[in-house]
DOTI-28422 format. One record per residue (C-alpha): x negated, y negated, z negated; residue number from 0; residue in three letters. Coordinates in steps of 0.001 Angstrom, whole numbers. Layout:
N
SITE       x       y       z   k   r
SITE       X       Y       Z NUM ALA
...
//
This chain:
89
SITE       x       y       z   k   r
SITE -130866  -39795 -186503   0 MET
SITE -131687  -43328 -185377   1 ARG
SITE -135024  -44818 -186399   2 TYR
SITE -135442  -48509 -187076   3 GLU
SITE -137706  -50197 -184547   4 MET
SITE -140935  -51804 -185712   5 MET
SITE -141264  -55554 -185488   6 LYS
SITE -141875  -56313 -181848   7 PHE
SITE -141270  -60040 -181598   8 GLU
SITE -144589  -60800 -183275   9 THR
SITE -146754  -59094 -180653  10 ILE
SITE -144881  -60890 -177881  11 ARG
SITE -145232  -64269 -179584  12 ASN
SITE -148933  -63736 -180265  13 LEU
SITE -149549  -62752 -176662  14 ARG
SITE -147741  -65782 -175274  15 ILE
SITE -149266  -68193 -177819  16 ASP
SITE -152756  -66983 -176891  17 ASN
SITE -152175  -67084 -173134  18 GLY
SITE -152528  -63381 -172360  19 TYR
SITE -150524  -61288 -169929  20 THR
SITE -149002  -57924 -170707  21 GLN
SITE -151422  -56433 -168189  22 GLN
SITE -154434  -57820 -170063  23 GLN
SITE -153241  -56345 -173357  24 LEU
SITE -152397  -53044 -171698  25 ALA
SITE -155919  -52822 -170261  26 GLU
SITE -157420  -53601 -173680  27 TYR
SITE -155290  -50866 -175248  28 LEU
SITE -155922  -48407 -172377  29 HIS
SITE -152215  -47989 -171679  30 ILE
SITE -149922  -48828 -168765  31 LYS
SITE -148407  -52300 -168561  32 GLN
SITE -144942  -50745 -168609  33 ASN
SITE -145709  -49044 -171933  34 THR
SITE -146900  -52312 -173438  35 TYR
SITE -143760  -54036 -172161  36 SER
SITE -141660  -51404 -173906  37 GLN
SITE -143501  -52127 -177179  38 TYR
SITE -142655  -55815 -176846  39 GLU
SITE -139017  -55098 -176053  40 LEU
SITE -138679  -52718 -178998  41 GLY
SITE -137872  -49774 -176739  42 ILE
SITE -140923  -47860 -177979  43 LEU
SITE -142502  -47943 -181414  44 ASN
SITE -146202  -48554 -181125  45 TYR
SITE -148458  -45946 -182737  46 PRO
SITE -150636  -46863 -185701  47 ILE
SITE -153828  -46849 -183633  48 ASP
SITE -152253  -49367 -181230  49 VAL
SITE -151036  -51458 -184154  50 LEU
SITE -154569  -51600 -185583  51 MET
SITE -156098  -52501 -182205  52 LYS
SITE -153588  -55330 -181703  53 ILE
SITE -154302  -56653 -185200  54 ALA
SITE -158040  -56580 -184492  55 ASP
SITE -157580  -58210 -181083  56 PHE
SITE -155735  -61216 -182542  57 TYR
SITE -157576  -61289 -185874  58 GLY
SITE -154400  -60826 -187893  59 VAL
SITE -153319  -58290 -190480  60 SER
SITE -151200  -55244 -189774  61 VAL
SITE -148769  -56573 -192397  62 ASP
SITE -148361  -59723 -190308  63 TYR
SITE -147571  -57678 -187202  64 LEU
SITE -144997  -55680 -189144  65 LEU
SITE -143341  -58780 -190560  66 GLY
SITE -144334  -57972 -194147  67 ARG
SITE -146066  -61323 -194588  68 THR
SITE -145914  -64684 -192876  69 LEU
SITE -149649  -65152 -193384  70 SER
SITE -151732  -64026 -190430  71 ARG
SITE -154570  -62915 -192698  72 ASP
SITE -152238  -60747 -194781  73 GLY
SITE -152542  -62651 -198033  74 THR
SITE -149577  -62414 -200328  75 THR
SITE -148287  -64557 -203153  76 ILE
SITE -148635  -62991 -206594  77 ALA
SITE -145541  -62863 -208794  78 ALA
SITE -147118  -65201 -211353  79 GLU
SITE -147571  -67799 -208617  80 GLU
SITE -143851  -67736 -207888  81 LEU
SITE -142701  -68410 -211433  82 TYR
SITE -144016  -68647 -214961  83 ASP
SITE -143996  -65229 -216627  84 LEU
SITE -144896  -66560 -220092  85 SER
SITE -141225  -67147 -220974  86 ASP
SITE -140198  -63558 -220217  87 GLU
SITE -139841  -61061 -223073  88 LYS
//
């Protein structure tokens, strides 16, 4: 059975945008640089504890890292903000 890879582009983009190297992130996470590289390439899925540490490091939400929201703080748009529900029956 093939498992879908977690979003990996986001951690790469955040790292580059913030001027960090893979080695720096690997040291922060207490893993080898090669392991971190494999997370960024989507070869390995990162464990939940790594996901939480990366979110904390960049000050973003886990949902943002997973591609579930475009907002870095994890806020979402409520359904009533998208359209007026008063006309529905």
